[in-house]
N, CA, C and O atoms as a CHARMM CRD file, in Angstrom:
* protein
*
  300
    1    1 MET  N    -35.89800  -7.01600 -14.57700 PROA 1      0.00000
    2    1 MET  CA   -35.06900  -5.82300 -14.54200 PROA 1      0.00000
    3    1 MET  C    -34.13700  -5.82800 -15.74500 PROA 1      0.00000
    4    1 MET  O    -33.54500  -6.85500 -16.07800 PROA 1      0.00000
    5    2 LEU  N    -34.01200  -4.69300 -16.38500 PROA 2      0.00000
    6    2 LEU  CA   -33.06600  -4.55300 -17.48200 PROA 2      0.00000
    7    2 LEU  C    -31.65000  -4.57800 -16.93500 PROA 2      0.00000
    8    2 LEU  O    -31.38400  -4.10500 -15.83000 PROA 2      0.00000
    9    3 MET  N    -30.75200  -5.13700 -17.72500 PROA 3      0.00000
   10    3 MET  CA   -29.36100  -5.20200 -17.29500 PROA 3      0.00000
   11    3 MET  C    -28.49200  -4.42200 -18.28200 PROA 3      0.00000
   12    3 MET  O    -28.65700  -4.52900 -19.49700 PROA 3      0.00000
   13    4 ALA  N    -27.58000  -3.64800 -17.74300 PROA 4      0.00000
   14    4 ALA  CA   -26.66200  -2.87500 -18.57600 PROA 4      0.00000
   15    4 ALA  C    -25.69000  -3.81500 -19.28100 PROA 4      0.00000
   16    4 ALA  O    -25.35200  -4.87900 -18.76000 PROA 4      0.00000
   17    5 HSD  N    -25.25400  -3.42100 -20.44600 PROA 5      0.00000
   18    5 HSD  CA   -24.27600  -4.19900 -21.19500 PROA 5      0.00000
   19    5 HSD  C    -22.96200  -4.22900 -20.40400 PROA 5      0.00000
   20    5 HSD  O    -22.57700  -3.22000 -19.81300 PROA 5      0.00000
   21    6 PRO  N    -22.27900  -5.36700 -20.38800 PROA 6      0.00000
   22    6 PRO  CA   -21.01800  -5.45600 -19.63100 PROA 6      0.00000
   23    6 PRO  C    -19.98400  -4.40000 -20.02800 PROA 6      0.00000
   24    6 PRO  O    -19.24200  -3.91600 -19.17300 PROA 6      0.00000
   25    7 ALA  N    -19.92600  -4.03900 -21.29800 PROA 7      0.00000
   26    7 ALA  CA   -18.96100  -3.01500 -21.72400 PROA 7      0.00000
   27    7 ALA  C    -19.28600  -1.66400 -21.09500 PROA 7      0.00000
   28    7 ALA  O    -18.38100  -0.90900 -20.73900 PROA 7      0.00000
   29    8 VAL  N    -20.56400  -1.36200 -20.95800 PROA 8      0.00000
   30    8 VAL  CA   -20.98300  -0.11300 -20.32300 PROA 8      0.00000
   31    8 VAL  C    -20.61300  -0.13800 -18.84300 PROA 8      0.00000
   32    8 VAL  O    -20.07600   0.83500 -18.31400 PROA 8      0.00000
   33    9 LEU  N    -20.90200  -1.24700 -18.18500 PROA 9      0.00000
   34    9 LEU  CA   -20.56500  -1.36800 -16.76200 PROA 9      0.00000
   35    9 LEU  C    -19.06400  -1.24400 -16.53500 PROA 9      0.00000
   36    9 LEU  O    -18.62200  -0.54700 -15.62200 PROA 9      0.00000
   37   10 ARG  N    -18.28500  -1.92300 -17.36900 PROA 10     0.00000
   38   10 ARG  CA   -16.82700  -1.86500 -17.22100 PROA 10     0.00000
   39   10 ARG  C    -16.34300  -0.41900 -17.36500 PROA 10     0.00000
   40   10 ARG  O    -15.49100   0.03300 -16.60100 PROA 10     0.00000
   41   11 ASN  N    -16.88500   0.29200 -18.33600 PROA 11     0.00000
   42   11 ASN  CA   -16.50200   1.68400 -18.55800 PROA 11     0.00000
   43   11 ASN  C    -16.85800   2.54700 -17.35200 PROA 11     0.00000
   44   11 ASN  O    -16.04400   3.35700 -16.90800 PROA 11     0.00000
   45   12 LEU  N    -18.05800   2.38200 -16.82300 PROA 12     0.00000
   46   12 LEU  CA   -18.48300   3.15300 -15.64900 PROA 12     0.00000
   47   12 LEU  C    -17.58100   2.86700 -14.44700 PROA 12     0.00000
   48   12 LEU  O    -17.17200   3.78500 -13.73600 PROA 12     0.00000
   49   13 ILE  N    -17.27900   1.59200 -14.22800 PROA 13     0.00000
   50   13 ILE  CA   -16.40600   1.20800 -13.11000 PROA 13     0.00000
   51   13 ILE  C    -15.03700   1.85500 -13.26800 PROA 13     0.00000
   52   13 ILE  O    -14.50500   2.43400 -12.32100 PROA 13     0.00000
   53   14 GLU  N    -14.46700   1.75700 -14.46600 PROA 14     0.00000
   54   14 GLU  CA   -13.13700   2.31700 -14.70200 PROA 14     0.00000
   55   14 GLU  C    -13.11500   3.83100 -14.49100 PROA 14     0.00000
   56   14 GLU  O    -12.19300   4.36300 -13.87300 PROA 14     0.00000
   57   15 GLN  N    -14.12800   4.51600 -15.00400 PROA 15     0.00000
   58   15 GLN  CA   -14.17800   5.96800 -14.82300 PROA 15     0.00000
   59   15 GLN  C    -14.31800   6.33500 -13.34600 PROA 15     0.00000
   60   15 GLN  O    -13.62900   7.22700 -12.85200 PROA 15     0.00000
   61   16 TYR  N    -15.21300   5.64000 -12.64900 PROA 16     0.00000
   62   16 TYR  CA   -15.43700   5.94000 -11.23000 PROA 16     0.00000
   63   16 TYR  C    -14.15800   5.68000 -10.42600 PROA 16     0.00000
   64   16 TYR  O    -13.75600   6.51000  -9.61000 PROA 16     0.00000
   65   17 GLU  N    -13.52900   4.54000 -10.65500 PROA 17     0.00000
   66   17 GLU  CA   -12.31900   4.20200  -9.90400 PROA 17     0.00000
   67   17 GLU  C    -11.17200   5.15900 -10.22600 PROA 17     0.00000
   68   17 GLU  O    -10.38800   5.50300  -9.34100 PROA 17     0.00000
   69   18 THR  N    -11.06700   5.58700 -11.47200 PROA 18     0.00000
   70   18 THR  CA   -10.01700   6.53400 -11.84500 PROA 18     0.00000
   71   18 THR  C    -10.20900   7.86800 -11.13800 PROA 18     0.00000
   72   18 THR  O     -9.26600   8.41700 -10.56800 PROA 18     0.00000
   73   19 LEU  N    -11.43600   8.38800 -11.17600 PROA 19     0.00000
   74   19 LEU  CA   -11.68600   9.66600 -10.50200 PROA 19     0.00000
   75   19 LEU  C    -11.48900   9.55100  -8.99600 PROA 19     0.00000
   76   19 LEU  O    -10.97100  10.47300  -8.36600 PROA 19     0.00000
   77   20 THR  N    -11.89500   8.43300  -8.42000 PROA 20     0.00000
   78   20 THR  CA   -11.71200   8.23100  -6.98300 PROA 20     0.00000
   79   20 THR  C    -10.22300   8.17100  -6.63700 PROA 20     0.00000
   80   20 THR  O     -9.78500   8.77100  -5.65500 PROA 20     0.00000
   81   21 ALA  N     -9.45100   7.44700  -7.44500 PROA 21     0.00000
   82   21 ALA  CA    -8.00900   7.32700  -7.20100 PROA 21     0.00000
   83   21 ALA  C     -7.30500   8.66900  -7.31700 PROA 21     0.00000
   84   21 ALA  O     -6.30100   8.91100  -6.64700 PROA 21     0.00000
   85   22 LEU  N     -7.83500   9.54400  -8.17200 PROA 22     0.00000
   86   22 LEU  CA    -7.23800  10.86900  -8.34900 PROA 22     0.00000
   87   22 LEU  C     -7.73200  11.87700  -7.31800 PROA 22     0.00000
   88   22 LEU  O     -7.34000  13.04300  -7.35100 PROA 22     0.00000
   89   23 GLY  N     -8.58300  11.43700  -6.41400 PROA 23     0.00000
   90   23 GLY  CA    -9.07300  12.31700  -5.36800 PROA 23     0.00000
   91   23 GLY  C    -10.12700  13.29800  -5.84200 PROA 23     0.00000
   92   23 GLY  O    -10.15900  14.44400  -5.39100 PROA 23     0.00000
   93   24 ALA  N    -10.98600  12.86200  -6.74100 PROA 24     0.00000
   94   24 ALA  CA   -12.00100  13.75000  -7.32400 PROA 24     0.00000
   95   24 ALA  C    -12.95000  14.32500  -6.28800 PROA 24     0.00000
   96   24 ALA  O    -13.48000  15.42000  -6.48100 PROA 24     0.00000
   97   25 GLU  N    -13.17700  13.60700  -5.18800 PROA 25     0.00000
   98   25 GLU  CA   -14.09700  14.12400  -4.17500 PROA 25     0.00000
   99   25 GLU  C    -13.57900  15.41800  -3.55100 PROA 25     0.00000
  100   25 GLU  O    -14.34500  16.17000  -2.95000 PROA 25     0.00000
  101   26 ASN  N    -12.28900  15.67400  -3.69100 PROA 26     0.00000
  102   26 ASN  CA   -11.69500  16.91300  -3.18300 PROA 26     0.00000
  103   26 ASN  C    -11.41400  17.91700  -4.29100 PROA 26     0.00000
  104   26 ASN  O    -10.80900  18.96100  -4.04600 PROA 26     0.00000
  105   27 GLY  N    -11.84600  17.61000  -5.50000 PROA 27     0.00000
  106   27 GLY  CA   -11.57100  18.45900  -6.65000 PROA 27     0.00000
  107   27 GLY  C    -12.60600  19.55400  -6.81500 PROA 27     0.00000
  108   27 GLY  O    -13.40200  19.83800  -5.92000 PROA 27     0.00000
  109   28 GLY  N    -12.56600  20.15600  -7.99300 PROA 28     0.00000
  110   28 GLY  CA   -13.48900  21.23800  -8.30800 PROA 28     0.00000
  111   28 GLY  C    -14.90700  20.74300  -8.49700 PROA 28     0.00000
  112   28 GLY  O    -15.15100  19.53600  -8.52400 PROA 28     0.00000
  113   29 PRO  N    -15.84800  21.67200  -8.62800 PROA 29     0.00000
  114   29 PRO  CA   -17.25700  21.30700  -8.73900 PROA 29     0.00000
  115   29 PRO  C    -17.57700  20.43500  -9.96100 PROA 29     0.00000
  116   29 PRO  O    -18.42800  19.54900  -9.88000 PROA 29     0.00000
  117   30 GLU  N    -16.90500  20.67900 -11.08300 PROA 30     0.00000
  118   30 GLU  CA   -17.17900  19.87600 -12.27700 PROA 30     0.00000
  119   30 GLU  C    -16.75200  18.43400 -12.08300 PROA 30     0.00000
  120   30 GLU  O    -17.45000  17.50700 -12.49300 PROA 30     0.00000
  121   31 VAL  N    -15.59700  18.25100 -11.45300 PROA 31     0.00000
  122   31 VAL  CA   -15.07900  16.90000 -11.22700 PROA 31     0.00000
  123   31 VAL  C    -15.94900  16.17100 -10.20700 PROA 31     0.00000
  124   31 VAL  O    -16.26600  14.99500 -10.38700 PROA 31     0.00000
  125   32 ARG  N    -16.33100  16.86000  -9.14800 PROA 32     0.00000
  126   32 ARG  CA   -17.20400  16.22800  -8.14500 PROA 32     0.00000
  127   32 ARG  C    -18.55000  15.86700  -8.76000 PROA 32     0.00000
  128   32 ARG  O    -19.12100  14.81900  -8.45500 PROA 32     0.00000
  129   33 ARG  N    -19.05000  16.73400  -9.62200 PROA 33     0.00000
  130   33 ARG  CA   -20.32800  16.47000 -10.29500 PROA 33     0.00000
  131   33 ARG  C    -20.22300  15.22800 -11.17800 PROA 33     0.00000
  132   33 ARG  O    -21.14400  14.41200 -11.22100 PROA 33     0.00000
  133   34 ARG  N    -19.09500  15.08600 -11.88400 PROA 34     0.00000
  134   34 ARG  CA   -18.89900  13.89900 -12.73300 PROA 34     0.00000
  135   34 ARG  C    -18.85400  12.63700 -11.87900 PROA 34     0.00000
  136   34 ARG  O    -19.43100  11.61500 -12.25300 PROA 34     0.00000
  137   35 LEU  N    -18.17800  12.69900 -10.74300 PROA 35     0.00000
  138   35 LEU  CA   -18.11900  11.55200  -9.84200 PROA 35     0.00000
  139   35 LEU  C    -19.52200  11.20700  -9.33200 PROA 35     0.00000
  140   35 LEU  O    -19.89300  10.03400  -9.27900 PROA 35     0.00000
  141   36 ASP  N    -20.29000  12.21600  -8.96300 PROA 36     0.00000
  142   36 ASP  CA   -21.67300  11.99000  -8.52000 PROA 36     0.00000
  143   36 ASP  C    -22.52400  11.39100  -9.64300 PROA 36     0.00000
  144   36 ASP  O    -23.33300  10.49500  -9.40200 PROA 36     0.00000
  145   37 ASP  N    -22.34300  11.88200 -10.85800 PROA 37     0.00000
  146   37 ASP  CA   -23.08300  11.35200 -12.00800 PROA 37     0.00000
  147   37 ASP  C    -22.73800   9.88500 -12.26300 PROA 37     0.00000
  148   37 ASP  O    -23.61900   9.07100 -12.54100 PROA 37     0.00000
  149   38 LEU  N    -21.46000   9.56100 -12.16900 PROA 38     0.00000
  150   38 LEU  CA   -21.04500   8.17200 -12.35800 PROA 38     0.00000
  151   38 LEU  C    -21.63700   7.27400 -11.27300 PROA 38     0.00000
  152   38 LEU  O    -22.10600   6.17300 -11.56000 PROA 38     0.00000
  153   39 ALA  N    -21.61200   7.74600 -10.03200 PROA 39     0.00000
  154   39 ALA  CA   -22.17800   6.96600  -8.93000 PROA 39     0.00000
  155   39 ALA  C    -23.67200   6.73000  -9.15700 PROA 39     0.00000
  156   39 ALA  O    -24.16400   5.61800  -8.96800 PROA 39     0.00000
  157   40 TYR  N    -24.38200   7.76900  -9.55900 PROA 40     0.00000
  158   40 TYR  CA   -25.81500   7.65900  -9.82000 PROA 40     0.00000
  159   40 TYR  C    -26.07900   6.66800 -10.95300 PROA 40     0.00000
  160   40 TYR  O    -26.95800   5.81400 -10.84300 PROA 40     0.00000
  161   41 THR  N    -25.31500   6.78300 -12.04100 PROA 41     0.00000
  162   41 THR  CA   -25.51200   5.89700 -13.19000 PROA 41     0.00000
  163   41 THR  C    -25.21700   4.44700 -12.82000 PROA 41     0.00000
  164   41 THR  O    -25.92600   3.53900 -13.25400 PROA 41     0.00000
  165   42 LEU  N    -24.18500   4.22800 -12.02700 PROA 42     0.00000
  166   42 LEU  CA   -23.89000   2.87400 -11.56400 PROA 42     0.00000
  167   42 LEU  C    -25.04300   2.32100 -10.73400 PROA 42     0.00000
  168   42 LEU  O    -25.42300   1.16100 -10.89700 PROA 42     0.00000
  169   43 CYS  N    -25.59500   3.13100  -9.85600 PROA 43     0.00000
  170   43 CYS  CA   -26.71800   2.69300  -9.02400 PROA 43     0.00000
  171   43 CYS  C    -27.93400   2.35100  -9.87800 PROA 43     0.00000
  172   43 CYS  O    -28.56300   1.31200  -9.67700 PROA 43     0.00000
  173   44 VAL  N    -28.26300   3.20900 -10.81600 PROA 44     0.00000
  174   44 VAL  CA   -29.41500   2.96200 -11.68600 PROA 44     0.00000
  175   44 VAL  C    -29.17600   1.71500 -12.53800 PROA 44     0.00000
  176   44 VAL  O    -30.08500   0.90600 -12.72700 PROA 44     0.00000
  177   45 SER  N    -27.97100   1.56400 -13.04400 PROA 45     0.00000
  178   45 SER  CA   -27.64300   0.43500 -13.92000 PROA 45     0.00000
  179   45 SER  C    -27.67000  -0.90800 -13.20500 PROA 45     0.00000
  180   45 SER  O    -27.85900  -1.95100 -13.83200 PROA 45     0.00000
  181   46 THR  N    -27.48200  -0.87700 -11.89800 PROA 46     0.00000
  182   46 THR  CA   -27.42000  -2.13100 -11.14200 PROA 46     0.00000
  183   46 THR  C    -28.60100  -2.32900 -10.20200 PROA 46     0.00000
  184   46 THR  O    -28.70100  -3.36800  -9.54900 PROA 46     0.00000
  185   47 GLY  N    -29.49300  -1.35200 -10.12400 PROA 47     0.00000
  186   47 GLY  CA   -30.65500  -1.47500  -9.24700 PROA 47     0.00000
  187   47 GLY  C    -30.31100  -1.39000  -7.77300 PROA 47     0.00000
  188   47 GLY  O    -30.97000  -2.00800  -6.93600 PROA 47     0.00000
  189   48 THR  N    -29.27600  -0.62300  -7.45800 PROA 48     0.00000
  190   48 THR  CA   -28.84800  -0.47300  -6.06000 PROA 48     0.00000
  191   48 THR  C    -29.03500   0.98100  -5.62800 PROA 48     0.00000
  192   48 THR  O    -29.38800   1.84400  -6.43100 PROA 48     0.00000
  193   49 ARG  N    -28.78900   1.23100  -4.33300 PROA 49     0.00000
  194   49 ARG  CA   -29.01000   2.57900  -3.80500 PROA 49     0.00000
  195   49 ARG  C    -27.74400   3.27700  -3.30600 PROA 49     0.00000
  196   49 ARG  O    -27.78400   4.46300  -2.97900 PROA 49     0.00000
  197   50 ASP  N    -26.62700   2.55900  -3.24500 PROA 50     0.00000
  198   50 ASP  CA   -25.38700   3.24700  -2.87900 PROA 50     0.00000
  199   50 ASP  C    -24.26000   2.75200  -3.78600 PROA 50     0.00000
  200   50 ASP  O    -24.31000   1.64300  -4.31700 PROA 50     0.00000
  201   51 VAL  N    -23.26000   3.58600  -3.94600 PROA 51     0.00000
  202   51 VAL  CA   -22.23200   3.31100  -4.94100 PROA 51     0.00000
  203   51 VAL  C    -21.40400   2.07800  -4.59700 PROA 51     0.00000
  204   51 VAL  O    -20.96500   1.37300  -5.50500 PROA 51     0.00000
  205   52 ASP  N    -21.17800   1.79700  -3.32600 PROA 52     0.00000
  206   52 ASP  CA   -20.40900   0.60100  -2.97700 PROA 52     0.00000
  207   52 ASP  C    -21.14800  -0.66000  -3.41100 PROA 52     0.00000
  208   52 ASP  O    -20.54400  -1.57000  -3.97900 PROA 52     0.00000
  209   53 ALA  N    -22.43500  -0.71600  -3.15000 PROA 53     0.00000
  210   53 ALA  CA   -23.24000  -1.86300  -3.59200 PROA 53     0.00000
  211   53 ALA  C    -23.29600  -1.91700  -5.11400 PROA 53     0.00000
  212   53 ALA  O    -23.28100  -3.00000  -5.70000 PROA 53     0.00000
  213   54 ALA  N    -23.36100  -0.75700  -5.75000 PROA 54     0.00000
  214   54 ALA  CA   -23.41000  -0.70500  -7.21700 PROA 54     0.00000
  215   54 ALA  C    -22.12200  -1.24100  -7.82800 PROA 54     0.00000
  216   54 ALA  O    -22.16400  -1.97300  -8.81800 PROA 54     0.00000
  217   55 LEU  N    -20.98800  -0.88800  -7.25200 PROA 55     0.00000
  218   55 LEU  CA   -19.71200  -1.38600  -7.76200 PROA 55     0.00000
  219   55 LEU  C    -19.62100  -2.90300  -7.62900 PROA 55     0.00000
  220   55 LEU  O    -19.16200  -3.58200  -8.54700 PROA 55     0.00000
  221   56 ILE  N    -20.05500  -3.42900  -6.49800 PROA 56     0.00000
  222   56 ILE  CA   -20.04900  -4.88200  -6.29800 PROA 56     0.00000
  223   56 ILE  C    -20.97200  -5.55500  -7.30500 PROA 56     0.00000
  224   56 ILE  O    -20.58900  -6.52900  -7.95400 PROA 56     0.00000
  225   57 ALA  N    -22.18400  -5.03600  -7.43300 PROA 57     0.00000
  226   57 ALA  CA   -23.15300  -5.62000  -8.36200 PROA 57     0.00000
  227   57 ALA  C    -22.64800  -5.54100  -9.79700 PROA 57     0.00000
  228   57 ALA  O    -22.78800  -6.49900 -10.55600 PROA 57     0.00000
  229   58 ALA  N    -22.06700  -4.42000 -10.17000 PROA 58     0.00000
  230   58 ALA  CA   -21.56200  -4.25700 -11.53800 PROA 58     0.00000
  231   58 ALA  C    -20.44300  -5.24700 -11.82000 PROA 58     0.00000
  232   58 ALA  O    -20.41200  -5.86200 -12.88500 PROA 58     0.00000
  233   59 ARG  N    -19.53300  -5.40300 -10.88300 PROA 59     0.00000
  234   59 ARG  CA   -18.42800  -6.35600 -11.07700 PROA 59     0.00000
  235   59 ARG  C    -18.94200  -7.78200 -11.22800 PROA 59     0.00000
  236   59 ARG  O    -18.39000  -8.56300 -12.00300 PROA 59     0.00000
  237   60 HSD  N    -19.99100  -8.12400 -10.49600 PROA 60     0.00000
  238   60 HSD  CA   -20.55400  -9.47400 -10.58400 PROA 60     0.00000
  239   60 HSD  C    -21.27700  -9.71700 -11.90000 PROA 60     0.00000
  240   60 HSD  O    -21.51200 -10.86600 -12.27300 PROA 60     0.00000
  241   61 GLN  N    -21.63000  -8.65700 -12.60300 PROA 61     0.00000
  242   61 GLN  CA   -22.30200  -8.80100 -13.89400 PROA 61     0.00000
  243   61 GLN  C    -21.31400  -8.86800 -15.05700 PROA 61     0.00000
  244   61 GLN  O    -21.72000  -9.11100 -16.19300 PROA 61     0.00000
  245   62 LEU  N    -20.03200  -8.65800 -14.79300 PROA 62     0.00000
  246   62 LEU  CA   -19.03800  -8.69200 -15.85200 PROA 62     0.00000
  247   62 LEU  C    -18.68200 -10.13900 -16.19600 PROA 62     0.00000
  248   62 LEU  O    -18.72300 -11.01500 -15.33200 PROA 62     0.00000
  249   63 PRO  N    -18.33500 -10.38300 -17.45000 PROA 63     0.00000
  250   63 PRO  CA   -17.91900 -11.73800 -17.83400 PROA 63     0.00000
  251   63 PRO  C    -16.73600 -12.19500 -16.99700 PROA 63     0.00000
  252   63 PRO  O    -15.80700 -11.42700 -16.74700 PROA 63     0.00000
  253   64 GLY  N    -16.77500 -13.43500 -16.57100 PROA 64     0.00000
  254   64 GLY  CA   -15.69000 -13.98800 -15.76400 PROA 64     0.00000
  255   64 GLY  C    -15.83400 -13.74500 -14.28100 PROA 64     0.00000
  256   64 GLY  O    -14.98300 -14.17700 -13.50300 PROA 64     0.00000
  257   65 ALA  N    -16.89800 -13.05800 -13.86200 PROA 65     0.00000
  258   65 ALA  CA   -17.11100 -12.80900 -12.43100 PROA 65     0.00000
  259   65 ALA  C    -17.42500 -14.12700 -11.73300 PROA 65     0.00000
  260   65 ALA  O    -18.06900 -15.00600 -12.30500 PROA 65     0.00000
  261   66 ARG  N    -16.97900 -14.24800 -10.53400 PROA 66     0.00000
  262   66 ARG  CA   -17.25000 -15.45400  -9.75300 PROA 66     0.00000
  263   66 ARG  C    -18.66400 -15.38900  -9.19900 PROA 66     0.00000
  264   66 ARG  O    -19.13600 -14.31700  -8.82000 PROA 66     0.00000
  265   67 PRO  N    -19.34000 -16.52400  -9.15000 PROA 67     0.00000
  266   67 PRO  CA   -20.70900 -16.52000  -8.62500 PROA 67     0.00000
  267   67 PRO  C    -20.78000 -16.28300  -7.12400 PROA 67     0.00000
  268   67 PRO  O    -21.83100 -15.90300  -6.60900 PROA 67     0.00000
  269   68 GLU  N    -19.67900 -16.50200  -6.41500 PROA 68     0.00000
  270   68 GLU  CA   -19.66000 -16.30900  -4.96700 PROA 68     0.00000
  271   68 GLU  C    -18.66000 -15.21700  -4.61900 PROA 68     0.00000
  272   68 GLU  O    -17.63600 -15.07000  -5.28500 PROA 68     0.00000
  273   69 ASP  N    -18.95200 -14.46700  -3.59500 PROA 69     0.00000
  274   69 ASP  CA   -18.04100 -13.43400  -3.12700 PROA 69     0.00000
  275   69 ASP  C    -17.07800 -14.07700  -2.14000 PROA 69     0.00000
  276   69 ASP  O    -17.46600 -14.46600  -1.03800 PROA 69     0.00000
  277   70 ASP  N    -15.81600 -14.18400  -2.54800 PROA 70     0.00000
  278   70 ASP  CA   -14.82700 -14.80600  -1.66900 PROA 70     0.00000
  279   70 ASP  C    -13.92600 -13.75100  -1.03100 PROA 70     0.00000
  280   70 ASP  O    -12.83500 -14.07600  -0.56200 PROA 70     0.00000
  281   71 SER  N    -14.35900 -12.51200  -1.00800 PROA 71     0.00000
  282   71 SER  CA   -13.52000 -11.44500  -0.48900 PROA 71     0.00000
  283   71 SER  C    -13.24000 -11.56900   1.01200 PROA 71     0.00000
  284   71 SER  O    -12.28500 -10.97800   1.51600 PROA 71     0.00000
  285   72 LEU  N    -14.06300 -12.32600   1.71500 PROA 72     0.00000
  286   72 LEU  CA   -13.86100 -12.47600   3.15500 PROA 72     0.00000
  287   72 LEU  C    -13.07500 -13.74200   3.51700 PROA 72     0.00000
  288   72 LEU  O    -12.74100 -13.95600   4.68200 PROA 72     0.00000
  289   73 LEU  N    -12.78600 -14.56700   2.52900 PROA 73     0.00000
  290   73 LEU  CA   -12.05300 -15.79300   2.79200 PROA 73     0.00000
  291   73 LEU  C    -10.56600 -15.49800   2.90400 PROA 73     0.00000
  292   73 LEU  O    -10.04200 -14.62500   2.21400 PROA 73     0.00000
  293   74 THR  N     -9.90000 -16.22600   3.77100 PROA 74     0.00000
  294   74 THR  CA    -8.45100 -16.04000   3.92100 PROA 74     0.00000
  295   74 THR  C     -7.73200 -16.99000   2.99500 PROA 74     0.00000
  296   74 THR  O     -8.25300 -18.03700   2.61300 PROA 74     0.00000
  297   75 ALA  N     -6.53000 -16.60400   2.64700 PROA 75     0.00000
  298   75 ALA  CA    -5.73100 -17.42600   1.70800 PROA 75     0.00000
  299   75 ALA  C     -5.08500 -18.58800   2.41500 PROA 75     0.00000
  300   75 ALA  O     -4.38200 -19.37900   1.78800 PROA 75     0.00000
């Protein structure tokens, strides 16, 4: 499987998270379309089928990512 360049993944993640934080899903049609396009591109770039899995996969492909998901571990 081809892998997206980390800089591309980082950019996609940042754009998606910014639009989500700004409430793009409740915005106009152009903004919602951009959010949908970003979600689709993230899925294609990571070989996943939903945006949540794509975000996780993309983050794990970035330099410095941990090999194990410790998000469920308590401090």
